[in-house]
Backbone as a printed PyTorch tensor [residue, N CA C, xyz], in Angstrom:
tensor([[[-111.1610,  -34.0240,  -65.3230],
         [-112.5280,  -33.5100,  -65.2510],
         [-112.9460,  -33.4180,  -63.7880]],

        [[-113.7930,  -32.4540,  -63.4730],
         [-114.2860,  -32.2730,  -62.1260],
         [-115.0370,  -33.5060,  -61.6400]],

        [[-114.8930,  -33.8000,  -60.3680],
         [-115.6740,  -34.8780,  -59.7780],
         [-117.1000,  -34.3910,  -59.5160]],

        [[-118.0680,  -35.3140,  -59.4360],
         [-119.4240,  -34.9040,  -59.1070],
         [-119.4480,  -34.1170,  -57.7980]],

        [[-120.2910,  -33.0990,  -57.7340],
         [-120.3490,  -32.2750,  -56.5390],
         [-121.7910,  -32.1050,  -56.1020]],

        [[-122.0200,  -31.1500,  -55.2380],
         [-123.3390,  -30.9860,  -54.6440],
         [-124.3430,  -30.3430,  -55.5880]],

        [[-123.9070,  -29.8490,  -56.7240],
         [-124.7940,  -29.1810,  -57.6570],
         [-125.4840,  -30.1900,  -58.5640]],

        [[-126.6870,  -29.8760,  -59.0340],
         [-127.3670,  -30.7860,  -59.9610],
         [-126.6450,  -30.8560,  -61.2990]],

        [[-126.9520,  -31.8950,  -62.0840],
         [-126.3080,  -32.0310,  -63.3860],
         [-126.6950,  -30.8690,  -64.2920]],

        [[-127.9810,  -30.5750,  -64.4090],
         [-128.4450,  -29.4510,  -65.2170],
         [-128.5320,  -28.2120,  -64.3430]],

        [[-127.8080,  -27.1840,  -64.7360],
         [-127.8110,  -25.9210,  -63.9940],
         [-128.3490,  -24.8270,  -64.9080]],

        [[-129.3840,  -24.1520,  -64.4680],
         [-129.9670,  -23.0620,  -65.2560],
         [-129.8740,  -21.7220,  -64.5420]],

        [[-129.5180,  -21.7310,  -63.2630],
         [-129.3650,  -20.4790,  -62.5230],
         [-128.5060,  -20.7580,  -61.3000]],

        [[-128.0610,  -19.6680,  -60.6810],
         [-127.2910,  -19.7720,  -59.4590],
         [-128.1110,  -19.3640,  -58.2540]],

        [[-127.4620,  -19.2180,  -57.1090],
         [-128.1760,  -18.8300,  -55.8870],
         [-128.8440,  -17.4640,  -56.0350]],

        [[-130.0830,  -17.3970,  -55.6430],
         [-130.8150,  -16.1320,  -55.7110],
         [-130.4720,  -15.2020,  -54.5550]],

        [[-129.7450,  -15.7110,  -53.5760],
         [-129.4400,  -14.9200,  -52.3810],
         [-128.1720,  -14.0900,  -52.5310]],

        [[-127.3980,  -14.3420,  -53.5930],
         [-126.1380,  -13.6200,  -53.7800],
         [-126.2630,  -12.6590,  -54.9630]],

        [[-125.7320,  -11.4410,  -54.8480],
         [-125.8850,  -10.4310,  -55.9100],
         [-124.8950,  -10.6350,  -57.0560]],

        [[-124.9930,  -11.7940,  -57.6840],
         [-124.1040,  -12.1250,  -58.7860],
         [-124.9130,  -12.7270,  -59.9310]],

        [[-124.4040,  -12.5670,  -61.1460],
         [-125.0220,  -13.1530,  -62.3370],
         [-123.9080,  -13.7000,  -63.2230]],

        [[-124.2690,  -14.6150,  -64.1130],
         [-123.3110,  -15.1540,  -65.0780],
         [-123.7380,  -14.7700,  -66.4830]],

        [[-122.8680,  -14.0770,  -67.1830],
         [-123.0540,  -13.8060,  -68.6080],
         [-122.3570,  -14.9240,  -69.3620]],

        [[-123.1370,  -15.7350,  -70.0800],
         [-122.5740,  -16.8740,  -70.8040],
         [-122.7300,  -16.6380,  -72.3040]],

        [[-121.6770,  -16.9370,  -73.0380],
         [-121.6460,  -16.6300,  -74.4680],
         [-121.4510,  -17.8980,  -75.2780]],

        [[-122.3150,  -18.0850,  -76.2750],
         [-122.1230,  -19.1290,  -77.2700],
         [-120.9550,  -18.6790,  -78.1540]],

        [[-119.9210,  -19.4840,  -78.2650],
         [-118.6680,  -19.0230,  -78.8450],
         [-118.4180,  -19.4500,  -80.2660]],

        [[-118.6280,  -18.5260,  -81.1890],
         [-118.1810,  -18.6650,  -82.5680],
         [-118.3470,  -17.3020,  -83.2440]],

        [[-117.8800,  -17.1830,  -84.4890],
         [-118.0340,  -15.9230,  -85.2080],
         [-116.7190,  -15.1790,  -85.3470]],

        [[-116.8020,  -13.9490,  -85.8290],
         [-115.6560,  -13.1040,  -86.1120],
         [-114.7860,  -12.9560,  -84.8600]],

        [[-113.5290,  -13.4190,  -84.8980],
         [-112.6930,  -13.3520,  -83.7000],
         [-112.4020,  -11.9270,  -83.2540]],

        [[-112.3510,  -10.9820,  -84.1980],
         [-112.0720,   -9.6010,  -83.7920],
         [-113.2150,   -9.0470,  -82.9440]],

        [[-114.4530,   -9.4220,  -83.2660],
         [-115.5840,   -9.0180,  -82.4330],
         [-115.4980,   -9.6600,  -81.0600]],

        [[-115.0580,  -10.9130,  -81.0210],
         [-114.9300,  -11.6140,  -79.7390],
         [-113.9090,  -10.9410,  -78.8460]],

        [[-112.7630,  -10.6000,  -79.4060],
         [-111.7130,   -9.9530,  -78.6190],
         [-112.1860,   -8.5860,  -78.1300]],

        [[-112.8880,   -7.8600,  -78.9840],
         [-113.4070,   -6.5490,  -78.5650],
         [-114.3990,   -6.7090,  -77.4250]],

        [[-115.2770,   -7.6940,  -77.5170],
         [-116.2650,   -7.9260,  -76.4580],
         [-115.5710,   -8.3040,  -75.1590]],

        [[-114.5960,   -9.1900,  -75.2230],
         [-113.8740,   -9.5820,  -74.0190],
         [-113.2020,   -8.3830,  -73.3670]],

        [[-112.6280,   -7.5130,  -74.1760],
         [-111.9710,   -6.3200,  -73.6440],
         [-112.9700,   -5.4030,  -72.9540]],

        [[-114.1620,   -5.2740,  -73.5250],
         [-115.2020,   -4.4470,  -72.8950],
         [-115.6450,   -5.0430,  -71.5640]],

        [[-115.7900,   -6.3580,  -71.5230],
         [-116.1370,   -7.0100,  -70.2510],
         [-115.0830,   -6.7210,  -69.1990]],

        [[-113.8240,   -6.8870,  -69.5850],
         [-112.7400,   -6.7050,  -68.6270],
         [-112.6500,   -5.2530,  -68.1580]],

        [[-112.8590,   -4.3220,  -69.0760],
         [-112.8330,   -2.9080,  -68.6980],
         [-113.9330,   -2.5860,  -67.6940]],

        [[-115.0270,   -3.3450,  -67.7650],
         [-116.1360,   -3.1540,  -66.8380],
         [-116.0540,   -4.0220,  -65.6010]],

        [[-114.9390,   -4.7080,  -65.4060],
         [-114.7700,   -5.5290,  -64.2060],
         [-115.5600,   -6.8190,  -64.2160]],

        [[-115.9180,   -7.2920,  -65.4070],
         [-116.7560,   -8.4890,  -65.5180],
         [-115.9460,   -9.6700,  -66.0370]],

        [[-116.3290,  -10.8580,  -65.5770],
         [-115.8030,  -12.1010,  -66.1280],
         [-116.9840,  -12.9140,  -66.6450]],

        [[-116.7590,  -13.6560,  -67.7160],
         [-117.8440,  -14.3800,  -68.3800],
         [-117.4400,  -15.8270,  -68.6240]],

        [[-118.4040,  -16.6200,  -69.0740],
         [-118.1690,  -18.0130,  -69.4460],
         [-118.5250,  -18.1690,  -70.9160]],

        [[-117.5760,  -18.6720,  -71.6970],
         [-117.7520,  -18.8670,  -73.1330],
         [-117.8690,  -20.3530,  -73.4170]],

        [[-118.9900,  -20.7460,  -74.0240],
         [-119.2010,  -22.1290,  -74.4630],
         [-118.8620,  -22.1590,  -75.9410]],

        [[-117.7130,  -22.7400,  -76.2690],
         [-117.1380,  -22.5730,  -77.5960],
         [-117.4340,  -23.7580,  -78.5060]],

        [[-117.6160,  -23.4510,  -79.7800],
         [-117.7710,  -24.4710,  -80.8240],
         [-116.3820,  -24.9650,  -81.2240]],

        [[-116.2260,  -26.2850,  -81.3150],
         [-114.9160,  -26.8620,  -81.5460],
         [-114.2610,  -26.4300,  -82.8410]],

        [[-115.0210,  -26.3920,  -83.9290],
         [-114.4390,  -25.9890,  -85.2050],
         [-113.9590,  -24.5410,  -85.1570]],

        [[-114.6550,  -23.7020,  -84.4360],
         [-114.2490,  -22.3050,  -84.2740],
         [-112.9210,  -22.2240,  -83.5380]],

        [[-112.7740,  -23.0230,  -82.4790],
         [-111.5230,  -23.0260,  -81.7380],
         [-110.3710,  -23.5450,  -82.5960]],

        [[-110.6440,  -24.5500,  -83.4110],
         [-109.5910,  -25.0580,  -84.2880],
         [-109.1270,  -23.9860,  -85.2760]],

        [[-110.0790,  -23.2020,  -85.7790],
         [-109.7390,  -22.1490,  -86.7400],
         [-109.1160,  -20.9260,  -86.0660]],

        [[-109.4720,  -20.7050,  -84.7860],
         [-109.0320,  -19.5080,  -84.0700],
         [-108.4350,  -19.9020,  -82.7130]],

        [[-107.3710,  -20.6840,  -82.6950],
         [-106.8560,  -21.1720,  -81.4070],
         [-106.4190,  -20.0550,  -80.4690]],

        [[-106.0420,  -18.9110,  -81.0350],
         [-105.6070,  -17.8080,  -80.1940],
         [-106.7490,  -17.2620,  -79.3450]],

        [[-107.9900,  -17.4520,  -79.7960],
         [-109.1270,  -16.9360,  -79.0350],
         [-109.2910,  -17.7030,  -77.7330]],

        [[-109.0270,  -19.0090,  -77.7580],
         [-109.1070,  -19.7950,  -76.5230],
         [-108.1550,  -19.2370,  -75.4770]],

        [[-106.9350,  -18.9540,  -75.8950],
         [-105.9550,  -18.4020,  -74.9550],
         [-106.3660,  -17.0120,  -74.4900]],

        [[-106.9540,  -16.2300,  -75.3970],
         [-107.3840,  -14.8720,  -75.0250],
         [-108.5120,  -14.9220,  -74.0060]],

        [[-109.4380,  -15.8510,  -74.1710],
         [-110.5380,  -15.9860,  -73.2090],
         [-109.9910,  -16.2820,  -71.8250]],

        [[-109.1090,  -17.2630,  -71.7270],
         [-108.5890,  -17.6630,  -70.4250],
         [-107.6750,  -16.6080,  -69.8200]],

        [[-106.8820,  -15.9310,  -70.6370],
         [-105.9620,  -14.9280,  -70.1040],
         [-106.7030,  -13.7320,  -69.5340]],

        [[-107.9420,  -13.5170,  -69.9830],
         [-108.7550,  -12.4280,  -69.4490],
         [-109.5020,  -12.7800,  -68.1900]],

        [[-109.2780,  -13.9880,  -67.6740],
         [-109.9500,  -14.4050,  -66.4460],
         [-111.3270,  -15.0000,  -66.6690]],

        [[-111.6570,  -15.2780,  -67.9380],
         [-112.9490,  -15.8570,  -68.2640],
         [-112.8540,  -17.3810,  -68.2480]],

        [[-113.9930,  -18.0230,  -68.4100],
         [-114.0760,  -19.4760,  -68.3530],
         [-114.4690,  -20.0060,  -69.7260]],

        [[-113.9800,  -21.2020,  -70.0550],
         [-114.1910,  -21.7690,  -71.3770],
         [-114.8120,  -23.1500,  -71.2420]],

        [[-115.8680,  -23.4050,  -72.0350],
         [-116.5360,  -24.6960,  -71.9990],
         [-116.8940,  -25.1870,  -73.3860]],

        [[-117.6500,  -26.2610,  -73.4380],
         [-117.9190,  -27.0670,  -74.6350],
         [-119.3130,  -26.7660,  -75.1830]],

        [[-119.3750,  -26.3710,  -76.4650],
         [-120.6600,  -26.1390,  -77.1310],
         [-120.7680,  -26.9900,  -78.4030]],

        [[-120.1870,  -28.1720,  -78.3440],
         [-120.1610,  -29.1890,  -79.4060],
         [-119.1730,  -28.8100,  -80.5090]],

        [[-118.8960,  -29.7800,  -81.3570],
         [-117.8530,  -29.6080,  -82.3650],
         [-118.3080,  -28.7540,  -83.5410]],

        [[-119.5250,  -28.9780,  -84.0370],
         [-119.9720,  -28.3160,  -85.2640],
         [-121.2070,  -27.4380,  -85.0930]],

        [[-121.7700,  -27.3890,  -83.8790],
         [-122.9750,  -26.6030,  -83.6130],
         [-124.1700,  -27.0640,  -84.4440]],

        [[-124.2610,  -28.3610,  -84.6940],
         [-125.4590,  -28.9130,  -85.3200],
         [-126.5780,  -29.0100,  -84.2870]],

        [[-127.7800,  -29.3120,  -84.7510],
         [-128.9050,  -29.5400,  -83.8400],
         [-128.6920,  -30.8940,  -83.1800]],

        [[-128.0400,  -30.8790,  -82.0370],
         [-127.5720,  -32.1200,  -81.4280],
         [-128.7090,  -33.0470,  -81.0210]],

        [[-129.8630,  -32.4970,  -80.7300],
         [-131.0020,  -33.3290,  -80.3020],
         [-131.5290,  -34.2090,  -81.4260]],

        [[-131.1980,  -33.8830,  -82.6580],
         [-131.7040,  -34.6510,  -83.8050],
         [-130.6940,  -35.6780,  -84.3130]],

        [[-129.4990,  -35.7050,  -83.7450],
         [-128.4440,  -36.5870,  -84.2480],
         [-128.5400,  -37.9850,  -83.6490]],

        [[-128.1120,  -39.0130,  -84.3840],
         [-127.9800,  -40.3480,  -83.7890],
         [-127.0490,  -40.2870,  -82.5790]],

        [[-127.2350,  -41.1930,  -81.6510],
         [-126.5290,  -41.1230,  -80.3650],
         [-125.0150,  -41.0620,  -80.5270]],

        [[-124.4520,  -41.9080,  -81.3670],
         [-122.9950,  -41.9210,  -81.4850],
         [-122.4690,  -40.6540,  -82.1420]],

        [[-123.2200,  -40.1020,  -83.0830],
         [-122.8050,  -38.8490,  -83.6940],
         [-122.9070,  -37.7060,  -82.6840]],

        [[-123.9600,  -37.7090,  -81.8740],
         [-124.1080,  -36.6910,  -80.8370],
         [-122.9740,  -36.7940,  -79.8180]],

        [[-122.6280,  -38.0250,  -79.4530],
         [-121.5130,  -38.2060,  -78.5210],
         [-120.2190,  -37.6610,  -79.1150]],

        [[-119.9890,  -37.9300,  -80.3890],
         [-118.7770,  -37.4310,  -81.0370],
         [-118.7340,  -35.9110,  -81.0360]],

        [[-119.8930,  -35.2640,  -81.1880],
         [-119.9330,  -33.8100,  -81.1460],
         [-119.4100,  -33.2780,  -79.8060]],

        [[-119.7640,  -33.9600,  -78.7310],
         [-119.3230,  -33.5390,  -77.3950],
         [-117.8530,  -33.9120,  -77.1830]],

        [[-117.5220,  -35.1650,  -77.4790],
         [-116.1720,  -35.6530,  -77.2090],
         [-115.1240,  -34.9700,  -78.0750]],

        [[-115.4470,  -34.6980,  -79.3340],
         [-114.4780,  -34.0600,  -80.2170],
         [-114.1870,  -32.6250,  -79.7830]],

        [[-115.2160,  -31.9080,  -79.3540],
         [-114.9880,  -30.5510,  -78.8520],
         [-114.1690,  -30.5970,  -77.5670]],

        [[-114.4580,  -31.5710,  -76.7070],
         [-113.6700,  -31.7240,  -75.4780],
         [-112.2060,  -31.9570,  -75.8010]],

        [[-111.9370,  -32.7430,  -76.8400],
         [-110.5540,  -33.0240,  -77.2340],
         [-109.8540,  -31.7630,  -77.7280]],

        [[-110.5640,  -30.9250,  -78.4750],
         [-109.9910,  -29.6640,  -78.9380],
         [-109.6640,  -28.7670,  -77.7400]],

        [[-110.5940,  -28.6470,  -76.8200],
         [-110.3590,  -27.8340,  -75.6300],
         [-109.1510,  -28.3430,  -74.8470]],

        [[-109.0720,  -29.6550,  -74.7020],
         [-107.9590,  -30.2350,  -73.9500],
         [-106.6260,  -29.9610,  -74.6550]],

        [[-106.6240,  -30.0820,  -75.9710],
         [-105.3930,  -29.8530,  -76.7170],
         [-104.9420,  -28.3950,  -76.6300]],

        [[-105.8890,  -27.4710,  -76.6570],
         [-105.5330,  -26.0510,  -76.6720],
         [-105.2720,  -25.4830,  -75.2860]],

        [[-105.9540,  -26.0150,  -74.2760],
         [-105.8990,  -25.3950,  -72.9490],
         [-105.4590,  -26.3390,  -71.8400]],

        [[-105.3890,  -27.6410,  -72.1300],
         [-105.0460,  -28.6020,  -71.0920],
         [-106.2320,  -29.1160,  -70.3140]],

        [[-107.4320,  -28.6320,  -70.6370],
         [-108.6370,  -29.0430,  -69.9230],
         [-109.8250,  -29.0550,  -70.8720]],

        [[-110.7540,  -30.0190,  -70.7150],
         [-111.9650,  -29.9970,  -71.5310],
         [-112.9900,  -28.9750,  -71.0630]],

        [[-112.6880,  -28.2850,  -69.9560],
         [-113.6360,  -27.3160,  -69.4130],
         [-114.6470,  -27.9760,  -68.5020]],

        [[-115.1740,  -27.2040,  -67.6130],
         [-116.1430,  -27.7320,  -66.6420],
         [-117.5420,  -27.8730,  -67.2290]],

        [[-117.8670,  -27.0300,  -68.2210],
         [-119.2530,  -26.8790,  -68.6460],
         [-119.4850,  -27.4180,  -70.0450]],

        [[-120.6080,  -28.0960,  -70.2080],
         [-121.1160,  -28.4870,  -71.5220],
         [-122.4780,  -27.8380,  -71.7330]],

        [[-122.6470,  -27.2140,  -72.8950],
         [-123.9640,  -26.6910,  -73.2810],
         [-124.3180,  -27.2850,  -74.6430]],

        [[-125.4740,  -27.9440,  -74.7710],
         [-125.8500,  -28.5450,  -76.0550],
         [-126.0940,  -27.4780,  -77.1090]],

        [[-125.7890,  -27.8140,  -78.3520],
         [-125.9730,  -26.8780,  -79.4560],
         [-127.4030,  -26.9180,  -79.9550]],

        [[-127.9440,  -25.7290,  -80.2150],
         [-129.3100,  -25.5480,  -80.7200],
         [-130.3440,  -26.2170,  -79.8160]],

        [[-130.0720,  -26.1970,  -78.5150],
         [-131.0090,  -26.7610,  -77.5390],
         [-130.8130,  -26.0100,  -76.2280]],

        [[-131.8970,  -25.6870,  -75.5630],
         [-131.7940,  -24.9120,  -74.3270],
         [-131.3400,  -25.7700,  -73.1550]],

        [[-131.8600,  -26.9790,  -73.0580],
         [-131.5610,  -27.8530,  -71.9310],
         [-131.0860,  -29.2130,  -72.4220]],

        [[-130.5570,  -29.9980,  -71.5090],
         [-130.1600,  -31.3710,  -71.8110],
         [-131.3620,  -32.3000,  -71.6660]],

        [[-131.6550,  -33.0660,  -72.7010],
         [-132.6010,  -34.1700,  -72.5580],
         [-131.9190,  -35.2820,  -71.7730]],

        [[-132.6650,  -36.2440,  -71.2460],
         [-132.0170,  -37.3810,  -70.5690],
         [-131.0060,  -38.0950,  -71.4570]],

        [[-131.3120,  -38.2250,  -72.7500],
         [-130.3740,  -38.8920,  -73.6500],
         [-129.0940,  -38.0810,  -73.7920]],

        [[-129.2040,  -36.7590,  -73.9450],
         [-128.0170,  -35.9220,  -74.0530],
         [-127.2360,  -35.9000,  -72.7500]],

        [[-127.9510,  -35.9010,  -71.6380],
         [-127.2730,  -35.9250,  -70.3460],
         [-126.4160,  -37.1720,  -70.2080]],

        [[-126.9300,  -38.3100,  -70.6530],
         [-126.1620,  -39.5540,  -70.5800],
         [-124.9060,  -39.4640,  -71.4500]],

        [[-125.0310,  -38.8670,  -72.6220],
         [-123.8700,  -38.7310,  -73.5010],
         [-122.8470,  -37.7630,  -72.9180]],

        [[-123.3220,  -36.6760,  -72.3290],
         [-122.3950,  -35.7130,  -71.7250],
         [-121.6540,  -36.3430,  -70.5530]],

        [[-122.3640,  -37.1120,  -69.7480],
         [-121.6940,  -37.8190,  -68.6460],
         [-120.6630,  -38.8040,  -69.1910]],

        [[-121.0270,  -39.5090,  -70.2510],
         [-120.0880,  -40.4530,  -70.8720],
         [-118.8280,  -39.7350,  -71.3470]],

        [[-118.9720,  -38.5040,  -71.8120],
         [-117.8180,  -37.7120,  -72.2570],
         [-117.0420,  -37.1170,  -71.0980]],

        [[-117.5330,  -37.2770,  -69.8840],
         [-116.8060,  -36.8230,  -68.7120],
         [-117.3310,  -35.5820,  -68.0400]],

        [[-118.4310,  -35.0270,  -68.5360],
         [-118.9610,  -33.7920,  -67.9510],
         [-119.9120,  -34.1020,  -66.8060]],

        [[-119.7910,  -33.3220,  -65.7450],
         [-120.6740,  -33.4990,  -64.5880],
         [-121.7260,  -32.4030,  -64.4990]],

        [[-121.7070,  -31.4840,  -65.4660],
         [-122.7310,  -30.4400,  -65.5180],
         [-123.1170,  -30.1460,  -66.9630]],

        [[-124.4030,  -29.9270,  -67.1770],
         [-124.9150,  -29.3510,  -68.4110],
         [-125.4070,  -27.9520,  -68.0550]],

        [[-124.9820,  -26.9750,  -68.8180],
         [-125.2860,  -25.5810,  -68.4970],
         [-126.4170,  -25.0580,  -69.3620]],

        [[-127.5520,  -24.8080,  -68.7320],
         [-128.6620,  -24.1420,  -69.3940],
         [-128.6210,  -22.6510,  -69.0780]],

        [[-129.7820,  -22.0200,  -69.0420],
         [-129.8630,  -20.6010,  -68.6950],
         [-131.3150,  -20.2730,  -68.3860]],

        [[-131.5010,  -19.2030,  -67.6140],
         [-132.8590,  -18.7790,  -67.2720],
         [-133.2370,  -17.4620,  -67.9280]],

        [[-132.2880,  -16.8300,  -68.6450],
         [-132.5760,  -15.5650,  -69.3180],
         [-131.9410,  -15.5800,  -70.7000]],

        [[-132.7810,  -15.5420,  -71.7170],
         [-132.3160,  -15.5490,  -73.1030],
         [-132.3530,  -14.1220,  -73.6360]],

        [[-131.1940,  -13.6010,  -74.0010],
         [-131.1360,  -12.2320,  -74.5210],
         [-131.7060,  -12.1130,  -75.9290]],

        [[-131.8200,  -13.2460,  -76.6310],
         [-132.2720,  -13.2710,  -78.0360],
         [-131.3900,  -12.4150,  -78.9370]],

        [[-130.1380,  -12.2220,  -78.5250],
         [-129.2490,  -11.3770,  -79.3190],
         [-128.9100,  -11.9930,  -80.6690]],

        [[-129.0360,  -13.3100,  -80.7970],
         [-128.7260,  -13.9690,  -82.0710],
         [-129.7060,  -13.5730,  -83.1770]],

        [[-130.8390,  -12.9790,  -82.8100],
         [-131.7860,  -12.4850,  -83.8050],
         [-131.4100,  -11.0780,  -84.2960]],

        [[-130.3420,  -10.5240,  -83.7450],
         [-129.8410,   -9.1970,  -84.1270],
         [-130.9260,   -8.1160,  -84.0600]],

        [[-131.5540,   -7.9670,  -82.8690],
         [-132.6180,   -6.9610,  -82.7460],
         [-132.1040,   -5.5480,  -82.5180]],

        [[-130.7960,   -5.3900,  -82.3730],
         [-130.2110,   -4.0860,  -82.0820],
         [-129.7710,   -4.0020,  -80.6310]],

        [[-128.7310,   -3.2220,  -80.3610],
         [-128.1690,   -3.1790,  -79.0060],
         [-129.1390,   -2.6860,  -77.9400]],

        [[-129.9990,   -1.7360,  -78.2840],
         [-130.9330,   -1.2250,  -77.2740],
         [-131.9030,   -2.3170,  -76.8280]],

        [[-132.3750,   -3.1110,  -77.7690],
         [-133.3020,   -4.1970,  -77.4320],
         [-132.5890,   -5.2850,  -76.6340]],

        [[-131.3690,   -5.6260,  -77.0210],
         [-130.6070,   -6.6190,  -76.2610],
         [-130.4190,   -6.1560,  -74.8270]],

        [[-130.0160,   -4.9140,  -74.6630],
         [-129.8130,   -4.3630,  -73.3220],
         [-131.0950,   -4.4030,  -72.5100]],

        [[-132.1980,   -3.9900,  -73.1100],
         [-133.4720,   -3.9580,  -72.3950],
         [-133.9180,   -5.3670,  -72.0030]],

        [[-133.7570,   -6.3310,  -72.9170],
         [-134.1600,   -7.7010,  -72.6170],
         [-133.3820,   -8.2500,  -71.4290]],

        [[-132.0720,   -7.9990,  -71.4120],
         [-131.2540,   -8.4930,  -70.3070],
         [-131.6200,   -7.7990,  -69.0040]],

        [[-131.6620,   -6.4930,  -69.0160],
         [-131.8620,   -5.7630,  -67.7620],
         [-133.2900,   -5.8770,  -67.2340]],

        [[-134.2550,   -6.0610,  -68.1140],
         [-135.6330,   -6.2600,  -67.6470],
         [-135.8090,   -7.6270,  -66.9800]],

        [[-135.0160,   -8.6070,  -67.4080],
         [-135.2110,   -9.9660,  -66.8940],
         [-134.2250,  -10.4230,  -65.8550]],

        [[-133.1270,   -9.7110,  -65.6850],
         [-132.0630,  -10.2030,  -64.8230],
         [-132.4180,  -10.0630,  -63.3450]],

        [[-131.9290,  -11.0080,  -62.5610],
         [-132.0210,  -10.9270,  -61.0970],
         [-130.8670,  -11.7280,  -60.5150]],

        [[-130.6920,  -11.6530,  -59.2240],
         [-129.6090,  -12.3850,  -58.5890],
         [-129.6480,  -13.8530,  -58.9910]],

        [[-128.5080,  -14.3860,  -59.3680],
         [-128.4100,  -15.7850,  -59.7500],
         [-128.6980,  -16.0750,  -61.2060]],

        [[-129.0600,  -15.0710,  -61.9960],
         [-129.4030,  -15.3180,  -63.3970],
         [-128.2030,  -15.8450,  -64.1820]],

        [[-128.5010,  -16.7670,  -65.1000],
         [-127.5500,  -17.2080,  -66.1180],
         [-128.0890,  -16.6890,  -67.4440]],

        [[-127.3580,  -15.7560,  -68.0440],
         [-127.8180,  -15.0530,  -69.2390],
         [-127.1720,  -15.6760,  -70.4740]],

        [[-127.9880,  -15.9740,  -71.4750],
         [-127.4930,  -16.5010,  -72.7480],
         [-127.2550,  -15.3570,  -73.7180]],

        [[-125.9970,  -15.2520,  -74.1840],
         [-125.5880,  -14.2550,  -75.1660],
         [-124.7120,  -14.9450,  -76.2060]],

        [[-124.3300,  -14.2190,  -77.2360],
         [-123.5570,  -14.8070,  -78.3310],
         [-122.3960,  -13.9180,  -78.7290]],

        [[-121.2500,  -14.5510,  -78.9660],
         [-120.1500,  -13.8670,  -79.6260],
         [-120.4710,  -13.7380,  -81.1200]],

        [[-119.7540,  -12.8600,  -81.7940],
         [-119.8870,  -12.7670,  -83.2410],
         [-121.0220,  -11.9040,  -83.7340]],

        [[-121.6940,  -11.1880,  -82.8360],
         [-122.8080,  -10.3210,  -83.2360],
         [-122.4710,   -8.8790,  -82.8370]],

        [[-122.3450,   -7.9710,  -83.8030],
         [-121.9610,   -6.5930,  -83.4790],
         [-122.8920,   -5.9220,  -82.4730]],

        [[-124.1900,   -6.1930,  -82.5690],
         [-125.1310,   -5.5780,  -81.6330],
         [-124.8660,   -5.9720,  -80.2000]],

        [[-124.4320,   -7.2030,  -79.9960],
         [-124.1130,   -7.6650,  -78.6450],
         [-122.8970,   -6.9260,  -78.1100]],

        [[-121.8910,   -6.7590,  -78.9600],
         [-120.6950,   -6.0110,  -78.5450],
         [-121.0830,   -4.5980,  -78.1230]],

        [[-121.8910,   -3.9440,  -78.9370],
         [-122.3120,   -2.5730,  -78.6380],
         [-123.1180,   -2.5100,  -77.3480]],

        [[-123.8890,   -3.5640,  -77.0720],
         [-124.7570,   -3.5780,  -75.8900],
         [-123.9980,   -3.8050,  -74.5900]],

        [[-122.8120,   -4.3880,  -74.6480],
         [-122.1250,   -4.8030,  -73.4230],
         [-121.9180,   -3.6610,  -72.4220]],

        [[-121.3990,   -2.4960,  -72.7970],
         [-121.2120,   -1.4530,  -71.7800],
         [-122.5120,   -1.0500,  -71.0780]],

        [[-123.5980,   -0.9390,  -71.8340],
         [-124.8760,   -0.5670,  -71.2110],
         [-125.3890,   -1.6780,  -70.2980]],

        [[-125.1850,   -2.9280,  -70.7020],
         [-125.5800,   -4.0420,  -69.8360],
         [-124.7840,   -4.0010,  -68.5270]],

        [[-123.4850,   -3.7940,  -68.6330],
         [-122.6620,   -3.7370,  -67.4240],
         [-123.0510,   -2.5590,  -66.5400]],

        [[-123.3570,   -1.4110,  -67.1500],
         [-123.8070,   -0.2470,  -66.3700],
         [-125.1110,   -0.5780,  -65.6400]],

        [[-126.0300,   -1.2480,  -66.3410],
         [-127.3050,   -1.5960,  -65.7330],
         [-127.1550,   -2.6110,  -64.6120]],

        [[-126.2650,   -3.5640,  -64.7890],
         [-126.0160,   -4.5280,  -63.7100],
         [-125.4050,   -3.8300,  -62.5010]],

        [[-124.4870,   -2.9270,  -62.7640],
         [-123.8550,   -2.1960,  -61.6670],
         [-124.9040,   -1.3740,  -60.9020]],

        [[-125.8290,   -0.7640,  -61.6360],
         [-126.8760,    0.0200,  -60.9840],
         [-127.7770,   -0.8490,  -60.1200]],

        [[-127.8690,   -2.1330,  -60.4630],
         [-128.6650,   -3.0840,  -59.6840],
         [-127.8250,   -3.8170,  -58.6450]],

        [[-126.5850,   -3.4070,  -58.4910],
         [-125.6370,   -4.0160,  -57.5460],
         [-125.4220,   -5.4960,  -57.8280]],

        [[-125.3930,   -5.8550,  -59.1260],
         [-125.1690,   -7.2330,  -59.5380],
         [-123.8000,   -7.3410,  -60.1970]],

        [[-123.0080,   -8.3200,  -59.7530],
         [-121.6630,   -8.4990,  -60.2810],
         [-121.6390,   -9.6280,  -61.2970]],

        [[-121.1610,   -9.3830,  -62.5330],
         [-121.0330,  -10.4530,  -63.5230],
         [-119.7750,  -11.2870,  -63.2440]],

        [[-119.9910,  -12.5960,  -63.0450],
         [-118.9010,  -13.5060,  -62.7020],
         [-118.9670,  -14.7370,  -63.6020]],

        [[-117.9440,  -15.5840,  -63.5350],
         [-117.9920,  -16.8400,  -64.2820],
         [-119.0090,  -17.7800,  -63.6410]],

        [[-119.3750,  -18.8120,  -64.3960],
         [-120.3250,  -19.7940,  -63.8510],
         [-119.7770,  -20.4560,  -62.5940]],

        [[-118.5030,  -20.7910,  -62.5990],
         [-117.9380,  -21.4350,  -61.4080],
         [-118.0000,  -20.5020,  -60.2100]],

        [[-117.7310,  -19.2130,  -60.4300],
         [-117.8400,  -18.2440,  -59.3350],
         [-119.2890,  -18.0810,  -58.8970]],

        [[-120.2180,  -18.2120,  -59.8120],
         [-121.6320,  -18.0430,  -59.4670],
         [-122.1250,  -19.1290,  -58.5290]],

        [[-121.6870,  -20.3550,  -58.7350],
         [-122.2840,  -21.4640,  -57.9720],
         [-121.3960,  -22.0060,  -56.8730]],

        [[-120.1170,  -21.6850,  -56.8770],
         [-119.2140,  -22.2800,  -55.8700],
         [-119.0020,  -21.3690,  -54.6710]]])
């Protein structure tokens, strides 16, 4: 696991002075949609960060390899995607640690990033559990695409492009057809704004 560095534990955005953004995806759902989305990102010269659900990775281990082979980054979004803030401490810890174990088994690393399930930010209690599991960062976001509500690709695109700026960390989801359809237009809009989509590590390091 990464050693503590100069960045804060909770990260919700990157430097505003650099023309880069991070597209981050909550990872679960139809694997064929995920592969199609990854291919669209790559065709557009973009790299993303996927925070994956452990049970999804266990069912679709090939997706973990596909994410990494495309130059994207893979992190922890808990084992079962329950509302982690409502769980007893030891159960919440197991959600983080069990997903980390799956990531380590499939890729050799638990990933740099932890994002709590069904919660935007880490509470102090969750932060303590994530640190106990070995994570030195909790990944939030400053721009929510609301794509999980399936508002349609045009609305997803507009929400992202209306709110994005240098350093933005955008929350998106795998497994939603509208998000897949929106990706080319989002990438075109970022390009028009001279913003490069990069992984979270590239955004902050």
